[in-house]
C-alpha positions, 0 to 999 in steps of 0.5 A: 626234553626227550631222553638222549635220543637222536633226531636226524634233520637230514640224511648224512652218510658217515665216513669210514673213519667216523664209523671206525672211531664209533666202534673203537670208542665203544671199547671200555678202555677208550670210553674211560679215556674219553671220560678222563679227557672230558674231565681234564678239559672241563677243569682247564676251562674252569667250567664249574665257575663259568657255567654256574646257573646255566639252564640250557647248554648247546654242545656244537660238534658233540661227537661221541657225547662225553663232553655233553655227558659231563656237562649234564652230570656236573652242572646241577645247580640248577640242573642243566639241560644239554643239547648235543648237535653233530652232523656226523656223530651220535653218542656211543651206547655207553654214554647213552646208558649212563645218561639214562641212569644218572641224568634222565630227560636232561640230554638230547642229541640231534644230527644237524649242520652247525650252520643251521642249528635246530634251536630257537633264537636266544634259547641257550644260556651257554654254547660250546665248541670243543676242538671243532672249528679248526676242521671247518673252513674259515668262511663256514666258521663265520656261519657257525658263529652267526648261528651260535650268536643267534641261539645264545641269549644276550650275556650268554656264555661261549666256551671254545677249546682249540689248537692254537699254534703261535703266530708266525711259528711255521714249524709249530703249525706243522707239528700241530697239524701232524699231531692232529692228523696222526690222532684222527687218522686223517689223510695228509691232504686233509686241510685244517683251519687253525687260528692263534690265540690272539687271532681267536680273541680278535675274531670273537671280539669283532663278533660281539664276544668279550673274553672273560677267561683264557687258559693255555695248556700244552698237555691233554689226554690223550697226548700220544708221543708228539710232545707239547702241543699248544691248546687254549681254553677260552670263555667268552660272553656275548655282549648285551646290545 
């Protein structure tokens, strides 16, 4: 695998907000914060247990690259290769340098649309989406899950971390959306596409994924000042058919 390079598959002009966050994340204190966040989420999802033996991990919506970096550095028996896919983002320079120093030739980052993943059929042992899908319209979520099913081998692992407001709790849905907009500097008109925990489990079951682990948590790094926000870490297995 090429060493932590970016291979654009199409032209994409990042928004001013993405360019701003790319600059912010280069600051050492923010880089450290995102490292701690990735470690916290890795522990909550119990990925040491569920990614044991994984040889290729596809990180869909890999953002600044911190979660991909942690996967590559923590999953070493056997050494995992990680492919990060994102349309708007590429890994920050600090992440690139650490990967070059500690896990050379084991991470590739590519710019691509999640509905057209540049990976062959059944190539990945595991794939993950870390707070990605609630920014994607429901119909496009279907297309992304279809692509993930295509690249995952039968019996492969799907890791999903999402905001999961309780069904029927309108006030909580609004609070989750307000938190999301605040921390991402989103406009008040930008839509979100949340699902509750039961909705995610039903949705993935209909797409031939069996739940093997579920962990609810309402604190994460950074939590800011808006109080408890419901999140869930899921691990699913693709059914062998």
